[in-house]
C-alpha positions in Angstrom: -52.0 1.6 23.3 -51.8 2.7 19.4 -50.7 6.2 20.6 -47.8 4.6 22.3 -46.8 2.5 19.2 -46.8 5.6 17.1 -44.6 7.3 19.4 -42.0 4.4 19.6 -42.4 4.4 15.6 -41.5 8.1 15.4 -38.6 7.7 18.0 -37.6 4.8 16.1 -37.4 6.7 12.8 -35.6 9.6 14.5 -33.0 7.7 15.7 -32.5 5.8 12.4 -32.3 9.1 10.8 -29.4 10.3 13.0 -27.5 7.1 12.5 -28.0 7.4 8.7 -26.8 11.1 9.1 -24.0 10.0 11.3 -22.7 7.2 8.6 -23.1 9.6 5.9 -21.0 12.3 7.6 -18.2 9.6 8.4 -18.1 8.5 4.8 -17.6 12.1 3.8 -14.9 12.8 6.1 -13.1 9.5 4.8 -13.6 10.7 1.4 -11.8 13.9 2.3 -8.9 12.1 4.1 -8.3 9.6 1.6 -8.7 11.0 -1.8 -6.2 8.8 -3.7 -3.3 7.1 -1.9 -1.9 9.9 -0.1 1.5 9.6 1.5 1.8 11.7 4.6 4.6 11.6 7.4 4.1 10.5 10.7 3.6 13.9 12.2 0.5 14.5 9.9 2.3 16.7 7.0 3.0 15.5 3.4 6.8 14.0 3.3 9.2 16.3 1.6 10.9 15.7 -1.6 13.9 14.2 0.1 11.9 12.0 2.2 10.2 10.9 -1.1 13.8 10.6 -2.8 15.3 8.4 -0.1 12.3 6.0 0.1 12.6 5.4 -3.6 16.2 5.0 -3.5 16.0 2.5 -0.5 13.6 0.7 -2.6 15.6 0.4 -5.6 18.7 -0.4 -3.7 16.4 -3.4 -2.3 15.0 -4.3 -5.4 18.3 -4.3 -7.2 20.0 -6.8 -4.6 16.8 -9.0 -4.6 17.1 -9.3 -8.5 20.7 -10.1 -8.0 19.9 -12.9 -5.5 17.1 -14.2 -7.7 19.5 -14.3 -10.9 22.0 -16.3 -9.0 19.4 -18.6 -7.4 17.8 -19.2 -10.9 21.4 -19.8 -12.6 22.3 -22.2 -9.7 18.8 -24.2 -10.4 19.6 -24.4 -14.2 22.9 -25.2 -13.5 21.8 -28.1 -11.7 20.2 -29.2 -15.2 23.3 -28.5 -17.1 22.3 -25.0 -18.6 23.7 -21.7 -17.4 22.6 -17.9 -17.9 24.9 -16.5 -20.6 23.7 -13.1 -20.6 23.6 -12.3 -16.9 23.1 -8.4 -17.5 20.2 -9.0 -19.6 18.7 -11.4 -17.2 19.4 -9.1 -14.2 17.7 -6.1 -16.0 14.4 -8.2 -16.9 14.4 -9.5 -13.1 15.0 -5.7 -12.1 12.2 -4.5 -14.2 9.8 -7.0 -13.2 10.6 -6.9 -9.5 10.2 -3.0 -9.6 6.7 -3.2 -11.1 5.3 -5.8 -8.7 7.3 -5.0 -5.4 5.3 -2.0 -4.2 1.8 -3.2 -4.9 2.5 -6.7 -3.2 4.1 -5.1 -0.2 1.6 -2.3 0.4 -1.4 -4.7 -0.2 -0.2 -6.9 2.7 -0.3 -6.5 6.6 3.1 -4.6 6.2 1.4 -1.7 4.4 4.4 0.3 3.5 7.5 -0.7 1.4 11.0 -0.8 3.1 11.9 2.7 1.9 9.0 4.3 3.2 9.2 2.6 6.4 13.0 3.9 6.9 11.8 7.1 5.5 9.1 7.3 8.2 6.5 7.6 5.5 3.0 6.0 5.8 0.5 5.2 3.1 -3.1 6.1 3.6 -5.5 3.6 2.0 -8.7 4.6 0.2 -11.7 2.6 1.2 
């Protein structure tokens, strides 16, 4: 009976070692695949300069339009209180810079995973774990 328990323990230790080795190999392969936040096209190759430029241009147009919309919404709200935005260009630039900074991290951290420009340019963002 004692011999059977020793065999079972030996087999259990062997299975445990194999599982640990398998997990270590998986972690090593994941580290190699996600070295930073790597962007790849859907075909598995790195996106070209034109794809990256296109995605950035689309994102900047989107951020610019969103900034303009937010400026007019803000101007309308404070207009109800009897005030107005006197320097619309300055306020637009402030909104544009702030949205340019916060837009990509917020969108990429949500379930969408990619910005509008990256989706349109067929670029995927690989997350590090």
